[in-house]
N, C-alpha and C positions, 0 to 999 in steps of 0.2 A: 375670193371670199376668207375671211379671218373667221376662223372657225368655233375659237374661244373670245373675241369680242362681246358677244352678245349676253357669254357666262360672266365677264367682268363688269357686265354693266347693272346684272341683274344682282348680283353680290354687293356691288357699291350701292346700288339704289336702297336694298336691304337692310346695309349698314347706314345711311343716310335718314332711312324709314323710322329707324331704331334711337337714331342720335334727334329726330327732331323731337321723341316725343317724352323724352329724358325731361327733368326739370332741372334747370340754371336760374343761380338767382338773377346772373346779369341778362337774362334775355328781355328783362324787363325793358321797353321799347321800342323793344320791334319781334314780338310773338303775333302780329299778326303778318310780318313778312313770312316766317318759320311755319304759319297756317298756310301760307300761300303755297311755300316753297313745298311742302307733304302733299299739298293736292295735286301740284305738278308733276311730281313723282310716281303719284299712283298714278294718275290719267297714261303716263309715258310707260309704266312696268305694264301697263295694260295691253298695249300693241306691240310689245318686245318680241316676243313669242312669232306672230306673224312678219315681222320685219327681220328677223334671223331667218327665216322659214325662204324670203327672196330674195336674201343678201344677196343667195347664190349666184344669180343671173341678173341681177338690178345693178348699177353699179353705183345710179341715183342713193337708193338703199345703203347699200355700204357707205357713203361718204357722211349721211345724215346717222348710223350707228357711230362716226369717228366724232361728228361733232360734240353728239349725245355724251360720249365717253369723256370728252373732254370738259366737258361743264357737269358731268358726274362729280370727274376727280375736282373740280375746282369749289363744286360745292362740300366737298366730304375736306378740303383742307380749312376750309372757313369755319365748319362748325368744328372742325378742329382746334381752329383758333381759339373757339369760346371756350371746348374742355378744358386746353393747354390753361387758359387764364384762370377759369373755374381751379386746377389743380393749383395754381401760385399762389392764388389768394387765403386757400386753405390753409398750405404749407405756412404763408406768413403769419395767418391766424394762430397757428402753432407754435411758432414761433414767437408769438407775440411782440411782433416787430411793427411799427407804422409807418405807413409808404410815407416816402420822403417828400415833402412841399415842392422838391423840384419837380417830383415826376407828375406832379398834378395834372399836367395837361399832359402828357405823354401816353403810352401806349396802355400803359397801366393805367391812367384816370379813368373812373366808373363809365364819366359821362362822354369821355373822349372816344374809349373804347366802345361802348354803344352807339356811337355815332357812325364810327366806322365799319362795326360789324352789319350795323342796320345798313348802309351802303352797300358793300360788298353782297352781299343777298340780295337785296334790290336787284343788281346786276344781274346774279344768277338766275333772278326769278323772270327778267327779262329777257333772258337768253334760252331758259326754259320755254317761258310761252312762243317764242320763234321760232323753236325744236316741235312743239306742239302743233301749232299751226301745219307745219309741213310736214306733218304725221297726217294732218287730216287731208291734205293737199294727197299725198302717198295713197290714201285711203287703206290704211290700214285697217284688221280686222281687232275690235277690241274684245279682249276675255275678261268677263266678271273673277274676278280674285279666285286665285286658288289656295287650296291648300299646299302647302310646304311639300316636296317630296320625301314619301318613307325612305330612308336608307334600309339595305337589307340587314339582317339580323347578322351581327357579328361573331363568330367563335371566338373563344379563346383562340388565341394564336402565338403557335413556338415555333420554331425552325423547323419540325418535322412539317408540322400540319400544311405549314407555309411551301415548302418544296413544293415543284411542279408533280405533278403524276411519271411517272415512271415508265412507260411503256414500249414493247417492242425494241428492246436494247439490249436485252439481258443478254445475247449472245456476242454481240458487240463488247459486251464488260467483261465477258468471262475469257476472252479469249486477247484481251488487251493483259488484263490481270494475269493470265498466264503467260505471257508473253515477257512483260517484267519482270516477275519476280522467278523468272528461269535463270538458266546460265547466259552470262552475258560476259564476252571477252573485250567488249570496248570500255576507254575510260569512260566515255559518254555514250549511248546510244541513243540517237535522236528519234524520236516516234510524231508525226504529225498527222493530224485529225482535219481533215478540209471539207468543208460544206458551205452551202449557202447559209445568209444570216435565219435565227430563229428554228435552225436544223436540229439542235441539241447538244453541238460541238463542248459547250462550258459544260452544260447538265451531266454530260456523259463523263470526262475528263474528271470532272467533282466526285463523279462514283467509283471511280477507277481509282482515285486519288484517298478514299476515307472506308476504301475496301477493307474485310481485315488482313487479310494476306499482305496487302498489300501492307498494313500496318506493322506489320511484326517482321517483314523483310528488308526493307529500308530505315536505316538508323535515324533519318532526317528527312522529313516532306516539306517541301517548300512550294508555296502557291507566290506567282508574280503576274500580275496583271501589267500588259506590256503597251494595248492599245497602240495608238498609231505615234505618239512621239519615241521613237528609237533612239536612246541614248545608254550605252553599256555603264555608265558609272551611277543613271540613277538605276536600272535593274540591279546594277550588283550591291548600291543602298537597300533597293525594296529587297533583297534576298533577306540582308539585315534584319530589318525590318521582321521578314517572315519567321526570323530564327529569335526575335527577342533581344538582338546583341546589336551593341551601339559601340562602334570603333571611335581610336583616340582621335581621330581627325578626318578630315574631308575630303581628302586627297584620295585619289585610289590606289595607291600604296597601300596610306593606312587601311581602307576596306578591307583590302585584298589580304595584307596580315591578318585582320580580324575575323574574317572568312576562315583561311587558311588553318590558324588556332581554333578554331571552331568546329570544323568540317574533316580535322586527319582523320583518317582510319576509317571513316565512316564512310556507307554507302547511301548514297541520296535517291533523290526522287524531286525535282526539280517542273512543275508544269508553266508553261509562259502560256499566258492565255491572250489571244485574239492579235495575236501578231501580224502584222503588215509589211514591215521593211523587205526590200525586194535589193537591197545591196548585198548584195557577198563579201565585200570586205569587211562590213560591219557583223555581220552576224561572223563570221571569222574571227572577228578581235573579238566579241563577246565570247564563245568557243574557249578558243585560247587561254581567254582569262579564266574559266571556269576551270579549265583541263588544268592550268598552273596553283590553281587555287586546292584542287583535289583531283589527284595522277591515279586513286585507285581504282580497280578494274570494277563494272557491275554499277554505275550510274546510269542513271535514265532521265533523257529528258520529253516531255509531252509536250507538243506546239500544238495549239490551236488556231485556224486560221481558215476565211473563207478565201483564202488565194493562191491557188497551185502551182504560182510562179514564186510563192516563198516557201511553199513545201519543196519543192525540185530543189530550192538552194537547202536548205537545213536537210534535205534527206533524197538528194536527186532518185533512188533506185526504189523506196520505198515508202508511201503513204497509205492513210486509211485512209479513202474516198469515205465519207458519211453518205448513207441513202438515205430518200425519202422515207420517214412513214407510210406504211400502208394507212388505205381509206378507214379498213376494221380499225385500225391501232386508233388513229385520229378521233374515231367515232368511243373509242372505249375508254379515250380518253374523258372526251366530252360528256360521255356519261358520268364518268368519275364524278367530274367537278359539280356537273349540274344535279346528280342524282345523290351526290356523296355516299355513293355504292349500295343505294335503297335501287328496289324494283323501277323498271323503264316501261309508262306505261306504253300497250303497243301503236296509240296514235302518234306517240313521239317518235317510232322507230322510224318511220320514213323519212321524213323532214330533218331527222336528226342527221341518218348518212347523208342526206345530202348537203348540208352542214359541213360536214367533216369532208365530204369531196371539194370543199373550196379552201379548205386548210392547207391544200396540196402540199400535203407529208409534213407540216412543221408541226414539232408541238408545243411551240412557244403560240402559234395562234391556235390549237385544239385545245391549251389550257387556258388562253384566255376567253376563248366563246366561250367555252364550258362556265366558268364565270360568269359571264354577260346573260347566260341561259337560265343560271339556277333560279328559282323559284318562278318565272313567267310561265303565261299560260300558252296552248298551242298556236293561239291569232300570233303574236309576239316569237314565236320560233319561224313561225311560217315569213313576218315580214321580214326578218332579219336575214333567211333564206331566200327572199326575192333580190335583196339589195345586195344579196355576198358578189365579190368579185368574179361572177362566172366567165363573164365576157373579155375578160384580161389577158392578155398576153403576158408568158413569165410566171414562173413560181415564187420568185421572190416579191415581185409586185403586186400578187396575188395576197401575201403574206401579207404585206403593208396595208392593203385596203383592208383585209380583217381585223387589225389592229385599229384601223381610224375606228371602223364602226365599233368595235369593244371602245372604243371612247367615248364616241359618237353616244353610246348607251349605258356612260355615268349616270349614277339617278339623282344626282345634285350640279346645277352651275357649281355650286362651290368646291366639289370633290375634283369638277374639272380644271378650275383656276390653280388647286392645290396640285394636280398632278402637269399641268401646264409649267408651273411655277420650279417643279426639279427640274425644267433645263439647265438653271441657273448653276446648275455641278457641271463639271468634266465630264464627258463619256470617263466609264470604267470608276469614277470617284465614289468609296467608298462614303455613303450618307449615314450620320449617326439621328439615330428615329429623334432623342430629345432635341437635337440642335435643328434638324427640321419642321418640327413642329412648331419649335419657337420663332422658324421663319414664318411660317403660316401666320403664326399670333400677331407678328409687327406687320405684314399688311393686310389685318384686319378679315382675314378669313376665316377665323375662327371668334366664338364670344362665347361669351358668360353668357349662362340658361339656367333657368329655377333646375336645382339639382345636378347639373353639371356643369363644371368649368371649362376653360378654351383647351387647357391642357387634357382633359377628358374625350372631348369631342375630336382634338387633333388626332388622339390615340385611335378613335374609331375611325377616321378616314384613312390613317395609315395603315390599319388593319387591311379596312376594303381594298385599297388600293396591294397592299401584300398577298391576299389571300387571291386577287384579280391578276397577279402577275406582270402588271405594270412596276412591281418593284420584285426583288427578287434576291437569292442568297442570303437570306438573314441570317446570324449570327447571336448568339447567346451570351449573357453575363450570367455568372456559376450560380445565380438562382432562379436561371431558364428564360428572364426576360430579353429579350429581343432587343438587341444595342444598337446594330445598324443591318444594312441592307447596302444593293445595289439598281442600277438599271441594269438594263438588257441596250446591247448597242440600237437595235432596230427601235427599241419603244423610245429612246433617247431620242432617236430621230424622230421619233412622232413625237415627242413632247416637244424639242427646236421648231419643228414643222408648224405646229398650233399657236407655239406662242413668237413667232418669227416676227411679229411686228412689235413685241414689247420687251423681249431680251434678247440681247446680243453677246457674245463673248468674244473676246480678242485673243486670240492663240497665240501662242511663242511661235517667233519666227513671222509675224501678221506680214502683210504687203500694202493693206490696203491703211492710207493716211487718216483718213476720216472715220468719224464713228455717227453711226447712224441716231434720229432720235428716237430713242427708244426708253421704258420706264423702269426697266434694270438691267444692269448692266455688267460684267464678270469681267476682269483684266486679268489676266495669266502673264503678259510681258511686263516686263521690269521697266523697261524703256515706253510708256505707253504717249500715244498721242494726246495734245491737250485737248480737254474737254470744252467748250464754249459754254460761256455764261446761260446760254438760252437753254441747251440741252442738259449740262446741269439740273436747272430747276426743272426741268422735266423729268428728273430720275427718282423711283423711289426705293432702289436698292443698288450699291455699290458695293462690290469685291473685289479688292485691287490686291497684287503684289506687289505694286508700286506705291509710293510715299507722296506721288506729284499731287493727288486731290489736298494734302494736308496745307499744300500754298493758297488753294483759296476757297476753304470749306465753305464762308458762307454763298458761295454761289450754290451749293446743293440741298438750297431750303426746302427742298418737299421730302428730302431721304427719311426713308420707314427704317431702312437697315443700312449699317456702314460695317463691313470687314476689312480693317488692314493691318494683317496677322504677320508679323516676321516682315518686315520692311523697315528697318533701321531706325525707325522715329525714337530721336531722344527727349525733344521736349515738344508735348503734343498742344496744340496752337488752342489761345484760350477760346477762340472763335465756334470753339465744339460746343457750347452753349448755344449759340442763337437756332441750331440745327430743333427747332423746338416737338417736329414730329418726330423725334427718331423713338424708334422704340427699342430696336435690337444695335447694340455697339460691340462690337469684339476688336481690341487690341493688343490681341496677347501676343506673347514673347516679342516683344520691341525691349529697347535699354532706355525707356522712363524710369526712372526710381521714384516720380511721382505723380499725379496731375493735376492739370487747371482746377480750382475751386469751380470755376465755370460748366464742368461737367454737370454739378449738381442741379442745373437749371431745367435740367433734362427731363420734367418732370411725368412725361409720356414713360420714359425708359421702363421697359418689361424684362428685360435682357442683357446684362454689363460682364462681358467676359474678359478679363485683366491679368489673365495667368504668365508669369514669368519670374524670374530670379531677381531682374533689378528693382520690382517695385519694393520701397521700404514702406509706405503708406498709403493708406485709402485716404479719399479726400474727405476732410472734418464735418462736412456737411452731406456726406453720403443720406443719412437720415433722411433726408429731403425729398428721395426721390420715391414716392408713395406708391408707383406703380410697379414697383422691383417688383420680379417673381422671381429671378434666375440671378443668381450673382457666383460669378465664378474667379478665383482667387486662389494661389499656391502658398502662403504668406509661410515664413518661417517661425521658430517658436517665439522670437523676442518680437513678433509683428505685432504692434499695438493697434486693436480694433478701434474704430470711432465710435464716440459715445452715441447712447441712445440708441442703437439700431432697434430697439422695440419697434419704433415706429415704423418700421418696414413692413406692416402688417400683413402685405401680400406674399412673403418672401415664402418659396417651397424649397429653393435650390442652395443650402449655406451649406459647403464642404468642410470649413473650417472655423472657426470661434473659439479665439485664446483671451481665455479668461482673464481680467485685469482687476485691481484693488482700487481703482476711481469709480466716483459715481457715475454711473451712466455705461459702463464697460464689464460689471459682476455680472453673474452667470444667471442671473434674474433677468438679465435681457431674452435671452431665448424663451423663457418662459410666455411670453407673449408672443412671440411666433409660433403662430398654432398651425400653419400651413407647410410647416417642412417637412419636405418626402425625402427618401431615396438614404443616401450616405451623410457623416455628420463625425467629425475629430473636435474632439473637446478637450482642450489642453491648459497645463498650468492652474489643475484642479487643487494645487496646495493653497493655492489663494483664496479656493473656499473657504468658510471659517467653520459650518457646523452643518449638521444636517439638515438642520430646519431651510439653512441657504440655498441647500442642493436641491431642495425639494422646489423651491422656485422655478427652476428650470423645465418644469412639470412632464417630464419625458413621459412621464404613465401613461400622458394626454395625446401623444404623439403618434398616430395611429398608422403612420404613413412611413416612418423612419425604419429603414432595413438592417440599417448597419451602421453601428457606433464603435467611437474608438474615444477612448478615455486616457488620458495622460497625465501623470505626477510629474513635478522634476523633484529631483531629492538637491536639499541646498546644506546637507547637514555640515558638512565639511567645510563649508564658505564657499566654495564653487558650485554651479548649478549645471545637473548633470541628470539625463536621464538615466531609470535602471534601477532595480532594487537594491537594498542594503546589505551588506554580506552578513553572515552569521556571528562572524566575532563584536558585529555591531548592535545583535541584541538586547543586551543585557545593559544597553544603554538607556537615560533614562527618557533624555528626548527622543530616542528614537522608538522607544516603545509605545511615549504620546501619541505618535506619528501614526502608529499602527493601530491606535485606537480610534485615532482620530480620520485616517484612510478609512478605515471598514464604515463610521458613521455614514461619511459621503456616499459611500457605495449603496448602503441603503438609501440614501436620499438620492440617489440618481438610478432607481428603478424604472427601467422602460417600459414599454409598451411590450405584451405577448406577441403584438405580427413581428417583434424586431427577430431575425435571422439571424445575424453574428454581431460577436461582440468582442472587441480586441483592449487588453487592459496593459498600459504600457507604465512604467516607472513604479508602481504598485509592491507593498511587500509579497513576495509568490505563495507564501506557507498559507497567508489570510485568506488569498484568494483561492486557494485550494479548499479551504477549511467550508468559504461561502458557495463554491462550485458543491459541496455534497448538501448542503445546508440551506438555501437558498434558493429562491426562483430562479437564477441564475444558472441554474444546473440543466435548466427544458430549453438551453440557447449553445448556437457553437463559440465556444467560449475560447480565446485564442490570448496568453500570457506571454 
């Protein structure tokens, strides 16, 4: 059984039905074919529920679903070609360019294009008719069109409300805190916490880590997730990251020198979460390295592990075996999640305690089950209890079954797809919220609806998965917004299990030479095996630590997401422009100084990340990427902005804007970008002529910008520098006039009241202070 295939098909069918109802000028000549396609899709959608139910015990139905999935994807690609061509022609009109005669009978000729599309849609209709005929032979029950499932009410989520309910471990927490904050004679005292997956080891360790007594007792607290790949240098570098430090080199000696400088004379707590390594020599190497970095007494290492043999290596005499929670504790967690602290009706008590018993002492299972039961009627509680793991041997297997029930009860197929796609990330990977949502967008899981854009819908799905414990360990930014999270190991196993026919990861030190035919591929190994042309064309996602795919990019013709971060690319191939389905492209931290102009033919592109110190310019025609919503790059002050960026009307993320003095590069370009969100730094404000010109940025209308930075460059002495002028220069007439000029600009740059923070750099400090007292800026966090 493929648990997520019906969800994939249902999501794809919904996308296709939405697209077939759109009006495209190019569909003249095959409207009837599109109408037939719509009818076929509706007919298939009516039998999908029954087919999903029957695939559990019927291999023929499984095969039928697989055929349907392939044809549905083919249909999506064809309709996407129509959308792409429509975008291309719109851009061409905007650029006031006429098609060249030599292209008249090419792909871009209207007649040739329509004929080509009509032929492809006709072939898809033939295949769908055959699949519909097979459905009749299977005798699937047809359902009348159903209303879209109602998603649960999403609460305002922060890191505290998203945390799992903590019950039954208070004594464990107190004992640990007392032990690690007492007198310790050893340089490093190692305390292992052992228990099965989902028993609460990491949650307990995090409570100890964040306890007030721990915070005051230790000078530095460091958290490193080790997982299955144990490498001493990697762990040492992770400690540096946790300390927000960087070394002067990548060698072990350089890293240890930096750590020694940072940690000398300090008492440290180090948590090594999820340790699997059973090689004593490697553990001794790490411990000796740590003792060489910090020889002070009183340091503590807390290790969490599922494996008793690991615990016996790190501390053969003393480890803490974390017991299962009692059934009453599990019921307390379920009640807290399902009823959110409210009263529990009596008729829910008996059935609820039976469900708690099935959680086998696991707080993870109890938290997830409580989220599933929230808002459900008693009949649904009974149904869940009846399918629970009452006859499964082994506590760990029972917990996994409870997690599977939680997945099955997710309220929509799209939400199941979103969760399954999370297995594209390696285990224990920190997952950035915005990036995850942009990946979902690229696959078409999210749509722009009336009154709600894709990002809003993605945030809703993210919050549901977080509140249901499918995602965990949220971390906030300085404004209380959740920035990132992680997945529990067992939940990642579940995600991998339900998506195993579609998502594959080539791990480091892999042994197999072949790559299965999947839709989404992650390559963590720098020397990856070759991907055949057939398998490349099957892929929709490619995340690679190797730059091998650059050699044959056109083979990956159906990619929606391509991530090639830090793989040493110096010259990006011009063939990137052939990946017309691409929605998300990340080529950050490479060695490219520029990008080929062909990247501007990716008219479907929504997210474009090109962060890196080598990049000296953006493609000149980047304004042609009219679908672009998120642009990530990190320019220096001399970086020239491409002209007419105002045409990127969908743009939400633009972290830097360097004002220019040429047409199409002035500050008024920002005025047309009405959807900007988050943070933005506006530089070279000395090039803005007056207050009226500054007002054209329309910052007072941008309700979703929360942080602004304004930067002036001081050029009075002939040199271009940032910073305020000295007191001795204030008598100078030019400086005085500059002061008046800059003051008027600041008035013209008045932001919206929703702004949370503003930083002003290169401005006359005395004038800023005056304005802070007399102007609306006083109500905001002003940094000079």
